[in-house]
C-alpha positions as CSV (number, residue, x, y, z in Angstrom):
1,M,97.6,45.4,132.8
2,M,97.2,47.2,129.4
3,A,94.5,45.8,127.2
4,R,95.3,44.1,123.8
5,R,96.0,46.2,120.7
6,S,93.2,44.6,118.8
7,Q,90.7,46.3,121.1
8,L,89.4,49.6,119.7
9,V,89.7,51.4,123.1
10,Y,90.8,50.4,126.5
11,R,90.4,52.0,129.9
12,R,93.1,53.2,132.2
13,R,91.8,54.8,135.4
14,Q,89.0,57.2,134.5
15,Y,89.8,57.7,130.7
16,W,89.6,55.6,127.6
17,Y,92.6,55.2,125.4
18,F,93.4,53.9,122.0
19,K,96.5,53.2,119.8
20,F,97.3,54.2,116.2
21,K,100.2,54.0,113.8
22,N,102.1,57.2,113.2
23,D,103.9,58.2,110.0
24,T,106.9,56.0,110.9
25,G,104.8,52.9,111.5
26,E,105.1,53.0,115.2
27,W,102.2,52.4,117.6
28,V,101.4,55.5,119.6
29,E,99.0,55.7,122.5
30,R,96.5,58.5,122.8
31,T,93.8,59.4,125.3
32,T,90.3,60.3,124.3
33,H,89.7,62.3,127.5
34,A,86.4,60.6,127.6
35,V,85.0,58.6,130.6
36,D,82.1,57.1,128.6
37,Y,82.9,54.2,126.3
38,H,80.7,55.2,123.4
39,E,82.0,58.8,123.5
40,A,85.5,57.4,123.4
41,L,84.7,55.5,120.3
42,K,83.4,58.7,118.6
43,V,86.6,60.5,119.6
44,R,88.8,57.7,118.2
45,A,86.8,57.6,114.9
46,A,87.1,61.3,114.4
47,F,90.8,61.2,115.1
48,L,91.5,58.4,112.7
49,R,89.4,60.2,110.1
50,E,91.5,63.3,110.4
51,L,94.6,61.2,110.4
52,E,93.6,59.6,107.1
53,E,92.6,62.9,105.5
54,G,95.9,64.6,106.6
55,C,94.1,67.3,108.6
56,L,95.2,66.6,112.2
57,P,95.6,69.7,114.3
58,N,99.2,71.0,114.4
59,D,101.2,72.3,117.4
60,R,99.4,75.6,117.2
61,S,96.2,74.0,118.4
62,R,97.7,74.0,121.9
63,W,98.5,77.7,121.8
64,T,96.5,80.1,123.9
65,L,94.2,82.5,122.1
66,K,96.4,85.4,123.2
67,H,99.5,83.7,121.7
68,A,97.6,82.8,118.5
69,T,96.2,86.3,117.9
70,S,99.6,87.9,118.5
71,E,101.2,85.6,116.0
72,W,98.3,86.2,113.5
73,L,98.7,90.0,113.7
74,D,102.5,89.7,113.3
75,A,102.1,87.7,110.2
76,R,99.4,90.0,108.8
77,R,101.3,93.3,109.5
78,L,103.2,93.4,106.1
79,R,100.7,91.4,104.1
80,V,97.5,93.5,104.2
81,A,96.6,97.2,103.9
82,K,97.1,99.3,107.0
83,G,93.4,99.8,107.4
84,T,92.8,96.1,107.3
85,Y,95.5,95.5,109.8
86,L,94.0,98.0,112.2
87,S,90.6,96.5,111.8
88,E,91.8,93.0,112.5
89,G,93.6,94.3,115.6
90,T,90.3,95.6,116.9
91,I,88.7,92.2,116.1
92,T,91.3,90.2,117.9
93,R,90.9,92.3,121.0
94,N,87.1,91.5,120.9
95,L,87.9,87.8,120.5
96,L,90.2,87.9,123.5
97,R,87.5,89.6,125.6
98,G,84.9,87.1,124.4
99,W,86.8,83.8,125.0
100,G,89.5,84.7,127.4
101,E,93.2,85.2,126.7
102,E,94.3,81.9,128.2
103,T,91.8,79.7,126.4
104,K,93.5,77.2,124.1
105,L,92.5,77.0,120.5
106,I,91.8,73.2,120.7
107,R,89.0,74.1,123.2
108,L,87.4,76.4,120.7
109,A,87.3,73.9,117.9
110,Q,83.5,73.3,118.1
111,V,80.6,75.2,116.6
112,Q,79.0,75.6,120.0
113,A,81.9,77.9,121.1
114,V,81.3,80.1,118.0
115,Q,77.6,80.2,118.6
116,K,78.1,81.3,122.2
117,Y,80.4,84.1,121.1
118,E,77.9,85.2,118.6
119,S,75.2,85.3,121.2
120,L,77.3,87.4,123.6
121,R,78.2,89.9,120.8
122,L,74.6,90.2,119.6
123,A,73.4,90.8,123.2
124,D,75.9,93.7,123.4
125,G,74.2,95.3,120.5
126,I,76.8,94.4,117.9
127,S,75.4,94.0,114.3
128,A,75.3,90.6,112.7
129,K,77.6,91.9,109.9
130,T,80.3,92.9,112.4
131,V,80.0,89.6,114.2
132,N,80.4,87.7,110.9
133,N,83.5,89.7,110.1
134,E,85.0,88.8,113.5
135,I,84.4,85.1,112.9
136,V,86.2,85.4,109.5
137,V,89.3,86.5,111.4
138,F,88.8,83.8,114.0
139,A,88.5,81.2,111.1
140,G,91.8,82.4,109.8
141,I,93.5,81.9,113.2
142,M,91.9,78.4,113.5
143,R,93.0,77.4,110.0
144,S,96.6,78.2,111.0
145,A,96.2,75.5,113.7
146,N,94.4,73.1,111.3
147,L,91.2,73.3,113.4
148,W,88.7,75.2,111.3
149,H,87.6,72.1,109.4
150,R,86.0,70.8,112.6
151,I,83.7,73.9,112.7
152,A,83.2,74.7,109.1
153,P,80.6,72.0,108.2
154,H,78.3,73.1,111.0
155,Y,78.9,76.9,110.9
156,K,76.5,79.3,109.2
157,P,77.1,83.1,109.2
158,L,74.5,85.2,110.9
159,K,71.8,86.4,108.5
160,V,72.4,90.0,107.5
161,V,69.6,92.0,106.3
162,K,70.9,93.9,103.2
163,S,70.3,97.5,104.0
164,E,68.9,99.9,101.6
165,A,70.7,103.1,100.8
166,G,71.2,105.2,104.0
167,A,68.8,107.9,104.9
168,A,69.8,111.4,103.8
169,L,69.6,114.4,106.1
170,T,66.7,116.7,105.3
171,R,67.6,120.3,104.3
172,E,66.5,121.5,107.8
173,E,68.7,119.0,109.6
174,A,71.7,119.8,107.4
175,Y,71.2,123.5,108.1
176,R,71.1,122.9,111.9
177,L,74.3,120.8,111.6
178,L,76.1,123.6,109.7
179,Q,74.9,126.2,112.3
180,L,76.3,124.0,115.1
181,A,79.7,123.6,113.3
182,K,79.9,127.3,112.8
183,V,80.0,127.9,116.5
184,A,81.9,124.8,117.5
185,Q,85.1,125.0,119.6
186,P,88.4,125.2,117.8
187,D,89.5,121.9,119.3
188,A,86.4,120.1,118.2
189,V,86.6,117.3,115.6
190,A,83.2,115.6,115.0
191,P,81.3,118.8,113.9
192,Y,83.9,119.7,111.3
193,A,84.3,116.0,110.2
194,A,80.6,115.8,109.8
195,V,80.5,118.9,107.5
196,L,83.4,117.4,105.5
197,A,81.5,114.1,105.1
198,Y,78.3,116.0,104.1
199,A,80.2,118.0,101.5
200,T,82.3,115.2,100.0
201,G,80.6,111.8,100.7
202,M,83.7,110.6,102.5
203,R,83.5,107.8,105.0
204,S,84.5,108.4,108.6
205,K,87.4,106.0,108.3
206,E,88.7,107.9,105.3
207,I,88.6,111.1,107.2
208,K,90.3,109.6,110.3
209,Q,93.1,108.1,108.1
210,L,93.6,111.4,106.1
211,Q,97.2,112.7,106.2
212,L,98.2,116.3,105.7
213,G,100.2,115.5,102.5
214,S,97.0,114.3,100.8
215,I,95.2,117.7,101.3
216,H,95.6,120.4,98.6
217,L,93.6,123.6,99.2
218,E,95.7,125.9,97.1
219,G,94.6,127.0,93.6
220,T,91.1,127.2,92.2
221,N,90.5,123.4,92.1
222,A,91.0,122.3,95.7
223,F,91.1,118.5,96.2
224,L,92.4,115.7,98.5
225,Y,93.5,112.2,97.7
226,V,92.2,109.1,99.5
227,R,94.8,106.4,99.6
228,R,94.0,102.8,98.9
229,S,95.2,101.6,102.3
230,T,92.7,103.8,104.0
231,T,89.5,102.9,102.1
232,K,87.2,100.0,101.5
233,S,88.3,98.8,98.0
234,D,90.5,99.6,95.0
235,K,87.8,102.0,93.7
236,G,88.0,103.8,97.0
237,A,91.4,105.2,96.2
238,R,90.4,108.5,94.5
239,H,90.7,112.2,93.9
240,V,88.0,114.0,95.9
241,A,87.0,117.5,94.7
242,L,86.4,120.0,97.4
243,D,83.8,122.7,97.4
244,T,83.6,125.8,99.6
245,M,81.9,123.9,102.4
246,A,84.5,121.1,102.4
247,C,87.4,123.6,102.3
248,W,86.0,125.4,105.3
249,A,85.8,122.2,107.3
250,L,89.3,121.2,106.4
251,Q,90.7,124.6,107.3
252,K,89.1,124.2,110.8
253,L,90.6,120.7,111.2
254,L,94.0,121.8,109.8
255,A,94.1,124.6,112.3
256,R,93.4,122.2,115.1
257,A,96.0,119.7,113.7
258,Q,98.7,122.3,113.9
259,I,97.8,123.2,117.5
260,V,98.2,119.5,118.6
261,G,101.5,119.0,116.7
262,A,100.6,117.7,113.3
263,T,102.7,119.6,110.8
264,K,104.5,117.1,108.5
265,P,103.0,115.6,105.3
266,D,102.8,112.1,106.8
267,H,101.1,113.3,110.0
268,Y,97.4,112.6,110.4
269,L,94.8,115.3,110.2
270,C,93.1,113.9,113.3
271,P,95.9,112.7,115.6
272,T,95.1,110.3,118.4
273,L,95.1,111.3,122.1
274,L,97.4,108.9,123.9
275,E,95.6,109.2,127.2
276,K,92.6,107.3,125.6
277,H,94.8,104.2,125.0
278,T,94.3,102.5,128.3
279,R,94.5,98.8,127.5
280,A,97.7,97.1,128.5
281,I,98.0,95.3,125.2
282,D,97.8,98.6,123.3
283,P,101.3,99.6,122.2
284,L,100.3,103.3,122.7
285,C,99.2,102.7,126.3
286,G,101.0,104.9,128.9
287,G,101.7,107.9,126.6
288,K,100.6,111.5,127.0
289,G,99.5,114.2,124.7
290,Y,98.7,113.8,120.9
291,D,100.6,111.5,118.6
292,P,100.4,112.8,115.0
293,T,101.8,109.6,113.6
294,H,98.7,107.7,114.7
295,P,95.1,108.6,113.7
296,Q,92.2,109.1,116.0
297,A,90.3,105.9,116.2
298,S,86.9,107.2,117.2
299,W,84.8,110.3,117.8
300,G,81.7,108.4,118.9
301,K,81.1,110.3,122.1
302,E,81.5,113.7,120.4
303,W,79.4,112.7,117.5
304,F,76.6,111.6,119.9
305,M,76.7,115.0,121.5
306,V,76.5,116.6,118.0
307,R,73.5,114.5,117.0
308,K,71.8,115.4,120.3
309,A,72.4,119.1,119.9
310,V,71.2,119.1,116.3
311,G,68.2,116.9,116.9
312,I,69.3,114.0,114.6
313,E,69.8,111.2,117.2
314,H,68.4,108.8,114.7
315,R,71.1,109.6,112.1
316,R,74.4,107.7,111.7
317,F,77.7,109.3,110.6
318,H,77.5,107.2,107.4
319,D,74.2,108.9,106.6
320,L,76.2,112.1,105.8
321,R,77.8,110.2,102.9
322,H,74.4,109.2,101.6
323,S,73.2,112.8,102.0
324,Y,76.0,113.9,99.6
325,I,75.1,111.2,97.1
326,T,71.4,112.1,97.3
327,R,72.1,115.8,96.8
328,A,74.3,115.1,93.8
329,A,71.8,112.7,92.2
330,E,68.9,115.2,92.7
331,A,71.1,117.8,91.1
332,G,71.3,115.7,88.0
333,V,75.0,114.8,88.4
334,P,75.7,111.6,86.3
335,L,76.0,108.5,88.5
336,A,79.5,107.7,87.1
337,V,80.7,111.2,88.2
338,I,79.2,110.6,91.7
339,Q,81.0,107.2,91.9
340,A,84.3,108.9,91.0
341,Q,83.8,111.3,93.9
342,V,82.7,108.9,96.6
343,G,84.4,105.6,95.5
344,H,82.8,102.2,95.9
345,M,79.0,101.9,95.9
346,S,77.1,98.6,96.4
347,I,74.7,97.3,93.8
348,Q,71.8,98.2,96.1
349,M,73.1,101.8,96.3
350,V,73.6,102.1,92.6
351,E,70.1,100.9,91.9
352,H,68.7,103.3,94.5
353,Y,70.5,106.4,93.2
354,T,69.9,105.5,89.6
355,H,66.2,106.1,90.2
356,I,67.0,109.5,91.8
357,C,69.2,110.4,88.8
358,H,66.4,109.4,86.4
359,A,63.9,111.5,88.3
360,A,66.3,114.5,88.2
361,I,66.7,114.0,84.4
362,H,63.0,114.0,83.9
363,R,62.7,117.2,86.0
364,A,65.3,118.8,83.9
365,A,63.5,117.8,80.7
366,A,60.3,119.3,82.1
367,Q,62.1,122.5,83.1
368,I,63.7,122.8,79.6
369,E,60.3,122.3,78.0
370,E,58.7,124.8,80.3
371,N,61.3,127.4,79.4
372,S,60.7,126.7,75.7
373,A,56.9,126.7,75.7
374,D,56.7,129.3,73.0
375,L,58.5,127.0,70.6
376,L,55.7,124.4,71.0
377,K,53.5,126.8,69.0
378,G,55.4,125.7,66.0
379,L,53.8,122.3,66.4
380,G,50.4,123.7,67.1
381,F,50.5,123.3,70.9
382,P,49.1,126.0,73.2
383,R,51.8,128.1,75.0
384,D,50.9,126.6,78.3
385,A,51.3,123.0,77.2
386,L,53.5,121.1,79.6
387,P,54.7,117.5,79.8
388,G,51.8,115.3,80.9
389,N,49.2,117.4,79.2
390,L,49.7,115.5,75.9
391,M,46.8,113.0,75.5
392,P,46.4,110.0,73.2
393,R,44.9,111.0,69.9
394,S,41.2,110.3,69.3
395,N,39.8,108.9,66.1
396,S,38.8,112.3,64.9
397,D,42.3,113.6,65.6
398,Q,43.9,110.8,63.7
399,K,41.7,111.6,60.7
400,S,42.7,115.3,60.8
401,G,46.3,114.4,61.5
402,M,46.4,116.7,64.6
403,C,47.4,115.9,68.1
404,R,44.9,116.5,70.9
405,T,45.9,118.5,73.9
406,T,44.3,119.5,77.1
407,V,44.0,123.2,77.6
């Protein structure tokens, strides 16, 4: 016989139950799925608290993760930039591999599930920043089911060590890279993409998402245009000036693009190879040949071979971008001009390259003075006086009104 309503919880077979009033004032029975009395009381209290605060999980909480991620991507398709959508597609596939396609969202509504996922990803060598980005997408999916509030008070993003500006290639390393690119096969991608990044400061994603209609090699001022949907921020949409080195790399990639069928303005410079799309959930799975309407997603294996051949295994592709910025800063190019060429730069990067720009300015000042040493004679300095040779005036110098120099 059922226990009285006045009781907080009552037992039926192995589980404890309780009753509550719904929006219409009717009493509704609910199971706690708990076999322990005290645990059942906790479940009841948490449910009633969510009921009072109006944050009970909705019907989506019973969806499988596969269903939820599919619906999430469908809703995001027309609401975010294409690059963001593609990134979130990759993230959702990682979520599915980590938790399982058939796992229901309600089962993931605890911080322990998130922590377990984080540990698995970190053990696979994934960076803390990347894992945090994946949890941001997961949080959005859980919010749609009204479940994230159960995790949020206990969740803390993984600590990310703010990286300094990347390490620039040495002149010797850069020369070896250019030598390798010179003899690379016509169907290669990574060697030519690396030269393009080194010559322009472009990110790998920006090169992969580059369409033929955005490249303009004709005339004396060659340039390409990076669209907002393919870059990191609003400042990333920009006009990129192309020097001789960049034009050479683009000509190589354009020749390859034509061979694999990329000929129209909206075709990608680096088309994807359909045979590499092997996952059943990938809409491109099962195709053959190159698809110029979809960009190449990765050149990781080829870039690894390039690094090994050049002897720069410790370098990242992103270091090519920093190499360009460093070269420009050392050449005395104003930081604002550099930013116009490479797009968004973090505060840490700006601070780092400001020092390089200042050093270049001081070197330029010293060079100007060295070339004008004969003019210093007008002030009474020896011809070989250089910056740094000027010394504080002694008392005798102050009396005579002359400045003391070291000869």
